[in-house]
ChimeraX commands (.cxc) that place a marker at each C-alpha (Angstrom):
marker #1 position 80.76,79.76,85.38 radius 0.5
marker #1 position 80.97,82.82,86.20 radius 0.5
marker #1 position 79.37,84.55,88.94 radius 0.5
marker #1 position 79.92,87.76,90.16 radius 0.5
marker #1 position 78.62,88.28,93.15 radius 0.5
marker #1 position 78.83,90.92,97.02 radius 0.5
marker #1 position 81.72,88.66,98.39 radius 0.5
marker #1 position 83.64,88.02,95.12 radius 0.5
marker #1 position 84.12,86.39,91.85 radius 0.5
marker #1 position 82.67,82.79,91.73 radius 0.5
marker #1 position 83.96,80.11,89.10 radius 0.5
marker #1 position 82.22,77.15,88.82 radius 0.5
marker #1 position 83.26,74.39,86.96 radius 0.5
marker #1 position 80.30,71.92,87.11 radius 0.5
marker #1 position 81.75,69.79,90.35 radius 0.5
marker #1 position 83.13,72.72,92.21 radius 0.5
marker #1 position 83.25,76.47,93.12 radius 0.5
marker #1 position 86.52,78.38,93.04 radius 0.5
marker #1 position 86.30,82.00,94.92 radius 0.5
marker #1 position 88.38,84.88,93.82 radius 0.5
marker #1 position 88.87,87.98,96.08 radius 0.5
marker #1 position 90.25,91.09,96.60 radius 0.5
marker #1 position 93.70,90.97,99.10 radius 0.5
marker #1 position 94.55,93.94,100.33 radius 0.5
marker #1 position 97.94,94.62,99.46 radius 0.5
marker #1 position 97.99,92.08,96.28 radius 0.5
marker #1 position 97.43,94.26,93.09 radius 0.5
marker #1 position 97.06,90.93,90.62 radius 0.5
marker #1 position 93.69,90.20,92.65 radius 0.5
marker #1 position 90.26,91.81,91.56 radius 0.5
marker #1 position 89.70,95.28,92.34 radius 0.5
marker #1 position 86.93,95.15,95.14 radius 0.5
marker #1 position 84.95,92.21,96.94 radius 0.5
marker #1 position 81.05,93.67,95.20 radius 0.5
marker #1 position 81.31,92.36,91.64 radius 0.5
marker #1 position 78.52,93.93,89.15 radius 0.5
marker #1 position 79.17,93.15,85.97 radius 0.5
marker #1 position 81.32,90.36,83.99 radius 0.5
marker #1 position 82.03,90.51,79.82 radius 0.5
marker #1 position 84.36,88.20,77.73 radius 0.5
marker #1 position 87.19,89.85,76.48 radius 0.5
marker #1 position 89.58,88.99,73.83 radius 0.5
marker #1 position 92.36,86.51,73.78 radius 0.5
marker #1 position 91.17,84.59,77.02 radius 0.5
marker #1 position 90.37,87.58,79.50 radius 0.5
marker #1 position 87.60,88.06,81.98 radius 0.5
marker #1 position 86.34,92.20,82.34 radius 0.5
marker #1 position 85.17,92.44,86.14 radius 0.5
marker #1 position 83.35,95.25,87.74 radius 0.5
marker #1 position 83.51,96.15,90.64 radius 0.5
marker #1 position 82.75,98.74,93.35 radius 0.5
marker #1 position 86.16,100.19,93.11 radius 0.5
marker #1 position 87.28,99.70,89.80 radius 0.5
marker #1 position 87.69,97.21,86.57 radius 0.5
marker #1 position 90.07,94.84,86.54 radius 0.5
marker #1 position 90.96,92.78,83.70 radius 0.5
marker #1 position 92.06,89.26,85.00 radius 0.5
marker #1 position 94.17,86.69,82.29 radius 0.5
marker #1 position 92.09,83.51,82.20 radius 0.5
marker #1 position 95.54,81.24,81.85 radius 0.5
marker #1 position 97.33,82.96,85.30 radius 0.5
marker #1 position 94.17,84.22,87.04 radius 0.5
marker #1 position 95.44,87.28,88.03 radius 0.5
marker #1 position 94.56,90.66,87.45 radius 0.5
marker #1 position 95.52,94.05,85.98 radius 0.5
marker #1 position 93.34,96.71,87.96 radius 0.5
marker #1 position 92.03,100.24,86.47 radius 0.5
marker #1 position 91.35,102.10,89.68 radius 0.5
marker #1 position 90.14,105.54,89.93 radius 0.5
marker #1 position 92.99,108.30,90.42 radius 0.5
marker #1 position 90.46,109.47,93.99 radius 0.5
marker #1 position 89.53,106.34,95.91 radius 0.5
marker #1 position 85.60,106.92,96.95 radius 0.5
marker #1 position 85.18,108.70,93.52 radius 0.5
marker #1 position 81.57,107.24,92.86 radius 0.5
marker #1 position 83.35,104.31,89.63 radius 0.5
marker #1 position 81.34,101.87,90.58 radius 0.5
marker #1 position 80.52,99.79,87.34 radius 0.5
marker #1 position 77.59,97.68,86.72 radius 0.5
marker #1 position 77.35,96.79,82.72 radius 0.5
marker #1 position 80.56,96.51,80.22 radius 0.5
marker #1 position 80.36,97.00,76.46 radius 0.5
marker #1 position 83.15,95.91,74.85 radius 0.5
marker #1 position 82.40,96.98,70.85 radius 0.5
marker #1 position 85.38,95.73,69.22 radius 0.5
marker #1 position 88.95,94.37,70.24 radius 0.5
marker #1 position 90.11,97.67,70.89 radius 0.5
marker #1 position 87.70,99.31,72.63 radius 0.5
marker #1 position 85.50,98.73,75.93 radius 0.5
marker link #1:1,2 radius 0.2
marker link #1:2,3 radius 0.2
marker link #1:3,4 radius 0.2
marker link #1:4,5 radius 0.2
marker link #1:5,6 radius 0.2
marker link #1:6,7 radius 0.2
marker link #1:7,8 radius 0.2
marker link #1:8,9 radius 0.2
marker link #1:9,10 radius 0.2
marker link #1:10,11 radius 0.2
marker link #1:11,12 radius 0.2
marker link #1:12,13 radius 0.2
marker link #1:13,14 radius 0.2
marker link #1:14,15 radius 0.2
marker link #1:15,16 radius 0.2
marker link #1:16,17 radius 0.2
marker link #1:17,18 radius 0.2
marker link #1:18,19 radius 0.2
marker link #1:19,20 radius 0.2
marker link #1:20,21 radius 0.2
marker link #1:21,22 radius 0.2
marker link #1:22,23 radius 0.2
marker link #1:23,24 radius 0.2
marker link #1:24,25 radius 0.2
marker link #1:25,26 radius 0.2
marker link #1:26,27 radius 0.2
marker link #1:27,28 radius 0.2
marker link #1:28,29 radius 0.2
marker link #1:29,30 radius 0.2
marker link #1:30,31 radius 0.2
marker link #1:31,32 radius 0.2
marker link #1:32,33 radius 0.2
marker link #1:33,34 radius 0.2
marker link #1:34,35 radius 0.2
marker link #1:35,36 radius 0.2
marker link #1:36,37 radius 0.2
marker link #1:37,38 radius 0.2
marker link #1:38,39 radius 0.2
marker link #1:39,40 radius 0.2
marker link #1:40,41 radius 0.2
marker link #1:41,42 radius 0.2
marker link #1:42,43 radius 0.2
marker link #1:43,44 radius 0.2
marker link #1:44,45 radius 0.2
marker link #1:45,46 radius 0.2
marker link #1:46,47 radius 0.2
marker link #1:47,48 radius 0.2
marker link #1:48,49 radius 0.2
marker link #1:49,50 radius 0.2
marker link #1:50,51 radius 0.2
marker link #1:51,52 radius 0.2
marker link #1:52,53 radius 0.2
marker link #1:53,54 radius 0.2
marker link #1:54,55 radius 0.2
marker link #1:55,56 radius 0.2
marker link #1:56,57 radius 0.2
marker link #1:57,58 radius 0.2
marker link #1:58,59 radius 0.2
marker link #1:59,60 radius 0.2
marker link #1:60,61 radius 0.2
marker link #1:61,62 radius 0.2
marker link #1:62,63 radius 0.2
marker link #1:63,64 radius 0.2
marker link #1:64,65 radius 0.2
marker link #1:65,66 radius 0.2
marker link #1:66,67 radius 0.2
marker link #1:67,68 radius 0.2
marker link #1:68,69 radius 0.2
marker link #1:69,70 radius 0.2
marker link #1:70,71 radius 0.2
marker link #1:71,72 radius 0.2
marker link #1:72,73 radius 0.2
marker link #1:73,74 radius 0.2
marker link #1:74,75 radius 0.2
marker link #1:75,76 radius 0.2
marker link #1:76,77 radius 0.2
marker link #1:77,78 radius 0.2
marker link #1:78,79 radius 0.2
marker link #1:79,80 radius 0.2
marker link #1:80,81 radius 0.2
marker link #1:81,82 radius 0.2
marker link #1:82,83 radius 0.2
marker link #1:83,84 radius 0.2
marker link #1:84,85 radius 0.2
marker link #1:85,86 radius 0.2
marker link #1:86,87 radius 0.2
marker link #1:87,88 radius 0.2
marker link #1:88,89 radius 0.2
view
């Protein structure tokens, strides 16, 4: 189970909780610690909407690809994610 919080992304596996947080200068972590939206993607991925951008996590490697607005602080806060089909988000 995935849970978005104001202090990172939590994964609960019925035994323990693992917390994924943004790490400064590590582009493979989530874009920001404030997680406002989650959506299951295709082929083992998870879309993560944050207060600083959108992250796509590979669930096998637990590494992210981040989509950050070109101008930091431009108000790119993600509160919902809609996946139309396998090619459009």
